[in-house]
KEKE-3310 file (N, C-alpha, C; in steps of 0.2 Angstrom, whole numbers, plus 5000, padded with zeros to 4 digits):
npx = (5722:5731:5747:5746:5734:5735:5746:5739:5730:5738:5744:5734:5730:5741:5740:5728:5734:5742:5734:5728:5738:5742:5731:5720:5703:5695:5689:5671:5662:5661:5664:5661:5663:5673:5683:5694:5691:5700:5704:5693:5691:5703:5700:5689:5694:5704:5696:5688:5698:5704:5692:5692:5704:5701:5690:5697:5706:5696:5691:5703:5704:5692:5695:5706:5700:5691:5700:5707:5696:5693:5705:5704:5693:5696:5707:5706:5698:5708:5719:5714:5712:5724:5729:5721:5724:5736:5735:5728:5737:5747:5741:5738:5747:5754:5741:5727:5723:5733:5740:5729:5727:5739:5738:5728:5733:5743:5736:5729:5739:5745:5733:5734:5747:5742:5733:5740:5749:5741:5735:5748:5750:5739:5740:5753:5750:5740:5745:5745:5756:5772:5787:5803:5816:5832:5850:5858:5866:5870:5875:5872:5858:5857:5862:5851:5841:5847:5847:5834:5830:5838:5836:5826:5833:5843:5836:5833:5845:5853:5865:5869:5879:5887:5894:5900:5902:5904:5895:5885:5868:5854:5839:5824:5825:5816:5806:5814:5821:5811:5808:5820:5821:5810:5815:5827:5820:5812:5824:5828:5818:5817:5828:5837:5839:5855:5860:5865:5866:5872:5876:5879:5887:5889:5898:5894:5896:5883:5874:5870:5873:5864:5866:5857:5860:5857:5858:5847:5831:5830:5822:5812:5814:5803:5796:5801:5797:5784:5785:5785:5772:5756:5751:5757:5762:5772:5770:5778:5780:5768:5767:5774:5775:5767:5759:5762:5765:5775:5786:5781:5778:5791:5796:5788:5791:5805:5805:5798:5807:5815:5823:5827:5824:5833:5833:5841:5842:5841:5833:5836:5849:5848:5844:5848:5844:5845:5847:5845:5850:5849:5863:5871:5872)
npy = (4840:4850:4853:4855:4850:4836:4832:4833:4823:4812:4813:4811:4797:4791:4793:4785:4771:4770:4769:4757:4748:4748:4743:4751:4757:4759:4773:4772:4780:4789:4805:4809:4822:4827:4818:4808:4798:4788:4789:4784:4772:4766:4767:4759:4746:4744:4744:4732:4723:4722:4718:4706:4700:4702:4692:4680:4680:4677:4666:4657:4659:4652:4639:4636:4636:4626:4614:4615:4612:4600:4593:4595:4588:4575:4570:4564:4552:4545:4543:4535:4524:4520:4516:4506:4497:4494:4487:4476:4471:4466:4455:4447:4440:4427:4423:4422:4436:4445:4450:4460:4467:4474:4481:4490:4498:4504:4511:4520:4527:4533:4542:4550:4557:4563:4572:4580:4586:4593:4603:4609:4615:4622:4632:4638:4643:4652:4661:4660:4653:4660:4660:4664:4671:4670:4673:4657:4641:4631:4618:4614:4614:4603:4593:4590:4587:4574:4566:4564:4556:4545:4533:4527:4526:4517:4505:4503:4499:4509:4521:4537:4550:4563:4579:4594:4611:4623:4633:4649:4654:4663:4658:4650:4641:4630:4627:4626:4616:4605:4606:4602:4590:4583:4581:4574:4563:4558:4554:4543:4535:4532:4525:4511:4495:4495:4506:4523:4539:4556:4570:4586:4602:4618:4634:4650:4667:4674:4664:4649:4631:4617:4600:4586:4570:4555:4537:4531:4526:4538:4551:4553:4564:4572:4572:4580:4594:4592:4586:4594:4597:4598:4584:4575:4561:4549:4535:4525:4526:4524:4514:4516:4524:4539:4554:4564:4577:4581:4586:4597:4605:4608:4616:4627:4633:4634:4644:4654:4660:4667:4658:4644:4628:4616:4602:4589:4574:4558:4543:4529:4532:4540:4554:4572:4584:4602:4613:4630:4643:4660:4669:4678:4695)
npz = (4872:4885:4892:4906:4909:4905:4915:4927:4925:4925:4938:4946:4942:4946:4960:4961:4958:4968:4979:4976:4976:4991:4995:4998:4997:4981:4973:4970:4963:4949:4942:4926:4920:4926:4926:4915:4901:4902:4914:4921:4917:4922:4936:4937:4933:4943:4954:4952:4952:4964:4971:4967:4972:4986:4986:4982:4994:5004:5000:5002:5016:5020:5015:5023:5036:5035:5033:5044:5054:5049:5053:5067:5071:5067:5073:5086:5082:5073:5080:5090:5081:5077:5090:5094:5083:5085:5098:5093:5085:5094:5099:5089:5084:5072:5068:5056:5054:5055:5045:5040:5051:5051:5039:5042:5052:5044:5035:5043:5047:5036:5033:5044:5042:5030:5033:5042:5034:5025:5033:5036:5023:5020:5030:5027:5014:5017:5025:5038:5044:5046:5040:5047:5043:5049:5054:5055:5059:5048:5047:5061:5058:5049:5056:5065:5056:5049:5060:5062:5051:5051:5058:5050:5038:5043:5045:5032:5027:5022:5019:5026:5021:5027:5023:5028:5032:5045:5041:5039:5036:5030:5037:5042:5056:5061:5051:5039:5042:5042:5028:5022:5028:5022:5009:5012:5017:5006:4998:5005:5004:4992:4988:4985:4996:5004:4997:4994:5003:4999:5008:5005:5008:5001:5000:4996:4990:4989:4993:5001:4997:4999:4995:4991:4987:4980:4976:4969:4962:4953:4942:4930:4915:4910:4922:4931:4932:4937:4950:4961:4963:4971:4979:4969:4963:4954:4942:4944:4958:4965:4974:4986:5002:5008:5003:4994:4997:5002:4995:4989:5000:5005:4993:4995:5008:5007:4996:5001:5009:5002:4994:4984:4975:4966:4954:4948:4939:4933:4925:4934:4938:4949:4961:4962:4975:4976:4988:4991:4999:5006:5010:5024:5021)
capx = (5724:5737:5752:5743:5728:5738:5750:5733:5727:5744:5744:5726:5731:5747:5737:5725:5737:5745:5728:5728:5744:5741:5725:5713:5697:5696:5683:5667:5658:5665:5661:5664:5664:5680:5688:5695:5689:5706:5704:5687:5692:5708:5698:5685:5698:5707:5691:5687:5705:5704:5687:5694:5709:5697:5686:5702:5708:5692:5691:5708:5703:5687:5697:5710:5696:5689:5704:5708:5691:5694:5711:5703:5688:5698:5713:5705:5697:5714:5723:5711:5712:5731:5730:5718:5727:5742:5733:5726:5744:5750:5737:5736:5754:5752:5734:5726:5721:5740:5740:5724:5728:5745:5736:5723:5737:5746:5731:5727:5746:5744:5728:5737:5751:5739:5729:5745:5752:5736:5735:5753:5751:5734:5743:5758:5747:5735:5750:5745:5763:5776:5794:5806:5824:5837:5856:5857:5871:5868:5878:5866:5851:5857:5862:5844:5838:5850:5846:5827:5830:5844:5832:5823:5839:5847:5831:5833:5853:5855:5870:5868:5885:5887:5900:5897:5907:5900:5894:5879:5864:5847:5834:5820:5828:5811:5803:5819:5823:5806:5810:5826:5820:5805:5819:5830:5816:5811:5829:5829:5812:5818:5835:5837:5843:5862:5862:5870:5864:5877:5873:5885:5886:5894:5897:5896:5896:5877:5870:5874:5870:5864:5865:5855:5861:5855:5858:5840:5828:5828:5816:5811:5816:5797:5792:5804:5793:5778:5786:5783:5765:5752:5749:5759:5766:5773:5767:5783:5781:5762:5766:5778:5772:5767:5754:5764:5764:5782:5791:5777:5779:5798:5797:5784:5795:5811:5804:5795:5812:5820:5828:5824:5827:5834:5834:5845:5841:5839:5831:5842:5855:5848:5843:5851:5840:5850:5842:5849:5848:5852:5869:5871:5878)
capy = (4842:4854:4849:4855:4844:4829:4831:4833:4816:4807:4813:4806:4790:4789:4792:4778:4765:4770:4767:4749:4745:4749:4740:4755:4757:4763:4778:4769:4784:4793:4810:4809:4829:4829:4812:4807:4791:4784:4787:4781:4764:4763:4766:4753:4741:4743:4742:4725:4718:4723:4714:4699:4699:4701:4686:4675:4678:4675:4659:4654:4658:4648:4633:4635:4635:4619:4609:4615:4609:4593:4591:4595:4583:4568:4568:4558:4546:4543:4542:4529:4519:4518:4513:4499:4492:4492:4482:4470:4467:4462:4449:4442:4436:4419:4422:4425:4442:4449:4456:4464:4473:4479:4485:4495:4502:4508:4516:4524:4532:4537:4547:4555:4561:4567:4578:4585:4590:4598:4608:4614:4618:4627:4638:4643:4646:4658:4666:4659:4651:4663:4658:4670:4669:4674:4669:4651:4637:4626:4612:4613:4611:4597:4588:4589:4583:4568:4562:4561:4552:4540:4527:4524:4524:4511:4500:4499:4498:4515:4525:4544:4552:4571:4583:4600:4615:4626:4639:4652:4657:4666:4653:4648:4634:4624:4626:4624:4609:4601:4605:4598:4582:4580:4579:4568:4557:4555:4551:4536:4530:4529:4522:4504:4493:4495:4512:4528:4546:4561:4576:4591:4610:4623:4640:4655:4674:4675:4659:4642:4627:4610:4595:4579:4566:4547:4533:4527:4525:4543:4555:4555:4572:4575:4572:4585:4600:4590:4584:4599:4599:4596:4576:4572:4554:4545:4529:4520:4526:4524:4509:4519:4528:4545:4557:4568:4584:4583:4591:4603:4610:4609:4621:4633:4634:4637:4650:4659:4663:4670:4653:4640:4621:4614:4595:4586:4567:4553:4537:4523:4535:4543:4560:4577:4590:4606:4619:4636:4647:4666:4670:4683:4700)
capz = (4879:4886:4897:4912:4910:4906:4921:4931:4925:4927:4946:4949:4940:4952:4967:4961:4958:4975:4984:4974:4980:4997:4997:5000:4993:4976:4973:4966:4959:4945:4939:4920:4918:4929:4925:4908:4900:4904:4923:4924:4915:4926:4942:4937:4933:4949:4959:4951:4953:4972:4973:4965:4977:4992:4986:4983:5000:5009:4999:5006:5023:5021:5014:5029:5042:5033:5034:5053:5057:5048:5057:5074:5071:5065:5077:5091:5079:5070:5086:5092:5076:5078:5096:5094:5079:5089:5103:5090:5082:5099:5101:5082:5080:5069:5065:5049:5054:5057:5039:5039:5056:5049:5033:5045:5055:5039:5031:5048:5048:5029:5034:5049:5038:5025:5036:5045:5028:5022:5036:5035:5016:5020:5034:5023:5008:5019:5028:5045:5046:5042:5041:5050:5041:5053:5054:5058:5057:5042:5051:5066:5055:5045:5061:5067:5050:5048:5066:5062:5046:5053:5060:5044:5034:5044:5044:5026:5026:5018:5022:5025:5022:5028:5022:5028:5035:5049:5038:5041:5031:5032:5036:5049:5058:5062:5045:5034:5044:5040:5021:5020:5030:5017:5004:5014:5018:4999:4996:5008:5002:4984:4987:4986:5002:5003:4994:4999:5002:5001:5010:5005:5009:4997:5003:4990:4992:4990:4995:5004:4993:5001:4990:4994:4982:4981:4970:4969:4956:4948:4940:4922:4914:4910:4928:4936:4933:4941:4956:4967:4963:4977:4979:4964:4963:4948:4942:4947:4966:4968:4979:4991:5007:5007:5000:4988:4998:5005:4990:4988:5006:5004:4990:4998:5014:5004:4991:5006:5013:4996:4991:4980:4975:4959:4954:4943:4939:4927:4927:4936:4941:4956:4960:4967:4976:4979:4991:4990:5005:5006:5015:5027:5018)
cpx = (5730:5740:5749:5739:5731:5743:5745:5731:5732:5745:5738:5728:5736:5744:5733:5728:5741:5740:5728:5733:5744:5735:5719:5708:5698:5689:5677:5662:5662:5661:5664:5666:5671:5686:5688:5692:5693:5705:5698:5687:5697:5704:5693:5688:5701:5703:5689:5692:5705:5698:5688:5699:5705:5693:5691:5705:5703:5690:5696:5707:5698:5690:5701:5706:5693:5694:5707:5702:5691:5700:5709:5698:5691:5704:5712:5703:5703:5718:5721:5713:5720:5733:5727:5722:5733:5741:5731:5732:5746:5747:5734:5742:5752:5746:5733:5724:5727:5739:5735:5725:5734:5743:5732:5728:5741:5742:5729:5734:5746:5739:5730:5742:5748:5736:5734:5748:5747:5736:5740:5752:5745:5737:5748:5754:5743:5740:5750:5752:5767:5784:5798:5813:5828:5844:5857:5863:5868:5870:5873:5859:5851:5858:5856:5841:5839:5848:5838:5826:5834:5840:5830:5827:5842:5842:5831:5841:5855:5859:5869:5876:5885:5893:5898:5902:5902:5899:5887:5874:5857:5842:5830:5822:5821:5808:5808:5821:5818:5806:5814:5825:5815:5809:5823:5826:5814:5818:5830:5823:5814:5824:5835:5841:5851:5865:5865:5868:5870:5874:5879:5884:5891:5892:5899:5895:5888:5872:5874:5870:5870:5861:5863:5855:5861:5857:5852:5837:5827:5822:5817:5812:5808:5793:5795:5800:5787:5779:5784:5776:5761:5750:5751:5763:5767:5770:5772:5783:5775:5763:5770:5773:5771:5762:5756:5764:5771:5786:5787:5778:5787:5799:5794:5788:5802:5811:5801:5801:5817:5825:5824:5827:5828:5834:5837:5845:5840:5837:5836:5847:5854:5846:5847:5846:5845:5846:5847:5846:5852:5857:5867:5876:5877)
cpy = (4845:4850:4849:4850:4837:4827:4831:4826:4811:4807:4809:4798:4787:4788:4786:4772:4765:4766:4759:4746:4744:4745:4743:4754:4761:4767:4773:4773:4789:4798:4811:4816:4831:4824:4811:4800:4786:4783:4783:4773:4761:4761:4760:4746:4739:4741:4734:4720:4717:4718:4707:4696:4698:4694:4680:4674:4676:4668:4655:4653:4652:4640:4631:4632:4628:4613:4609:4612:4602:4589:4590:4589:4576:4566:4564:4552:4543:4541:4536:4523:4516:4514:4507:4495:4490:4486:4476:4467:4463:4455:4445:4439:4428:4418:4425:4433:4448:4454:4460:4470:4477:4484:4491:4500:4507:4512:4522:4530:4537:4543:4552:4559:4566:4573:4582:4589:4595:4604:4613:4617:4623:4633:4641:4646:4653:4663:4666:4657:4656:4660:4665:4667:4673:4670:4663:4646:4631:4618:4610:4610:4604:4591:4586:4584:4575:4563:4559:4556:4545:4533:4523:4522:4517:4505:4497:4498:4503:4519:4533:4547:4560:4573:4590:4605:4619:4633:4642:4653:4659:4661:4652:4641:4629:4622:4623:4617:4604:4600:4600:4590:4578:4578:4572:4562:4554:4551:4543:4532:4527:4527:4515:4502:4493:4501:4517:4535:4551:4568:4581:4598:4614:4630:4645:4661:4676:4671:4652:4636:4620:4605:4589:4575:4559:4543:4528:4527:4531:4545:4555:4563:4575:4576:4578:4591:4598:4588:4588:4601:4595:4588:4573:4566:4551:4539:4525:4520:4525:4519:4512:4522:4534:4548:4562:4575:4586:4588:4597:4608:4612:4616:4627:4636:4637:4643:4655:4662:4666:4665:4649:4633:4619:4606:4592:4577:4565:4546:4532:4526:4540:4551:4565:4583:4595:4612:4625:4641:4654:4667:4677:4689:4706)
cpz = (4881:4891:4904:4914:4911:4912:4927:4932:4927:4935:4949:4947:4945:4958:4967:4962:4966:4980:4981:4977:4987:4999:4999:4996:4987:4974:4968:4962:4955:4941:4932:4918:4920:4928:4917:4907:4902:4911:4925:4923:4920:4933:4943:4938:4939:4955:4958:4953:4961:4975:4972:4970:4984:4993:4987:4990:5005:5006:5002:5012:5025:5020:5020:5034:5041:5036:5042:5055:5056:5053:5065:5075:5071:5070:5083:5088:5076:5076:5089:5088:5077:5085:5096:5089:5081:5094:5099:5087:5087:5101:5095:5079:5079:5068:5059:5049:5055:5051:5039:5045:5054:5044:5036:5049:5050:5036:5037:5049:5042:5031:5038:5045:5034:5028:5039:5039:5025:5026:5036:5028:5017:5024:5030:5017:5011:5023:5035:5048:5042:5044:5042:5049:5045:5052:5058:5055:5053:5046:5057:5063:5052:5051:5064:5062:5049:5054:5065:5056:5047:5054:5054:5039:5036:5044:5037:5023:5020:5022:5020:5026:5022:5027:5022:5032:5039:5047:5040:5035:5035:5032:5043:5051:5058:5054:5039:5036:5042:5032:5019:5023:5025:5011:5006:5014:5010:4996:4998:5006:4995:4982:4990:4993:4999:4999:4998:4997:5004:5002:5010:5005:5005:4999:4997:4993:4994:4992:4997:5001:4997:4996:4993:4988:4983:4975:4969:4962:4950:4947:4933:4921:4913:4916:4933:4937:4938:4948:4962:4967:4969:4974:4972:4965:4957:4948:4946:4955:4969:4974:4986:4996:5005:5002:4995:4990:5001:5000:4989:4994:5006:5000:4992:5003:5011:5000:4996:5010:5008:4993:4986:4979:4968:4960:4948:4944:4932:4929:4928:4938:4946:4955:4965:4968:4979:4981:4992:4995:5005:5011:5018:5024:5022)
residu = (UNK:UNK:UNK:UNK:UNK:UNK:UNK:UNK:UNK:UNK:UNK:UNK:UNK:UNK:UNK:UNK:UNK:UNK:UNK:UNK:UNK:UNK:UNK:UNK:UNK:UNK:UNK:UNK:UNK:UNK:UNK:UNK:UNK:UNK:UNK:UNK:UNK:UNK:UNK:UNK:UNK:UNK:UNK:UNK:UNK:UNK:UNK:UNK:UNK:UNK:UNK:UNK:UNK:UNK:UNK:UNK:UNK:UNK:UNK:UNK:UNK:UNK:UNK:UNK:UNK:UNK:UNK:UNK:UNK:UNK:UNK:UNK:UNK:UNK:UNK:UNK:UNK:UNK:UNK:UNK:UNK:UNK:UNK:UNK:UNK:UNK:UNK:UNK:UNK:UNK:UNK:UNK:UNK:UNK:UNK:UNK:UNK:UNK:UNK:UNK:UNK:UNK:UNK:UNK:UNK:UNK:UNK:UNK:UNK:UNK:UNK:UNK:UNK:UNK:UNK:UNK:UNK:UNK:UNK:UNK:UNK:UNK:UNK:UNK:UNK:UNK:UNK:UNK:UNK:UNK:UNK:UNK:UNK:UNK:UNK:UNK:UNK:UNK:UNK:UNK:UNK:UNK:UNK:UNK:UNK:UNK:UNK:UNK:UNK:UNK:UNK:UNK:UNK:UNK:UNK:UNK:UNK:UNK:UNK:UNK:UNK:UNK:UNK:UNK:UNK:UNK:UNK:UNK:UNK:UNK:UNK:UNK:UNK:UNK:UNK:UNK:UNK:UNK:UNK:UNK:UNK:UNK:UNK:UNK:UNK:UNK:UNK:UNK:UNK:UNK:UNK:UNK:UNK:UNK:UNK:UNK:UNK:UNK:UNK:UNK:UNK:UNK:UNK:UNK:UNK:UNK:UNK:UNK:UNK:UNK:UNK:UNK:UNK:UNK:UNK:UNK:UNK:UNK:UNK:UNK:UNK:UNK:UNK:UNK:UNK:UNK:UNK:UNK:UNK:UNK:UNK:UNK:UNK:UNK:UNK:UNK:UNK:UNK:UNK:UNK:UNK:UNK:UNK:UNK:UNK:UNK:UNK:UNK:UNK:UNK:UNK:UNK:UNK:UNK:UNK:UNK:UNK:UNK:UNK:UNK:UNK:UNK:UNK:UNK:UNK:UNK:UNK:UNK:UNK:UNK:UNK:UNK:UNK:UNK:UNK:UNK:UNK:UNK:UNK:UNK:UNK)
# end
């Protein structure tokens, strides 16, 4: 093969790859007299790859539609279950049914949380929900988060101590608040009564680091890589409320904005979750 022919083949392969990257259709009919065997194989491979991507996207859309339908169809029944269980609780004080009514209400709440989190996860994965990172105040975001977690912490006699400067980073205020709240909510959940949670912010040139440190039960080393998985709950936390989607959502939200989360923990010594957000450069 002379240099001129090789150059033509390279140019055609380059065009083929450009079409594949752009998501354009790859030629389905190949003229073996005009194309090299390499070009033919490359074109077939790219066409198959695009078909696989299209099928995967269609599958994601079907799953998202299914979860949205489930959410829509169950919203009213769950709301009614919660309402009726509250009405029953008001009239069952001191009776043998009180514990059963409380259990029904708790399970209805869990079902509601599960469906809400599944819808959020499906929308994030399918791209329906897009985070828009813009310059925001970290202090303002943490104030909102702590305010939402404070009542639960007070009920458990857990102190939340915040140490932050008024620094700024690039993040979506609504969704990042939810991600950090999921982490803080976990800290409250797994910290014993009388415990303490420290929220500290450190500012660096390229990122802002938010540490949420508790003195709770801690996480086994072998479990650290698993805790961000969907529906994952360790054996020692099975009795706690929650469905195991909070940390998964937190990671998806933060990574979707170019950030990341790190975990440092030992059993019996608490845990520290560190959220890294990009700074304004």
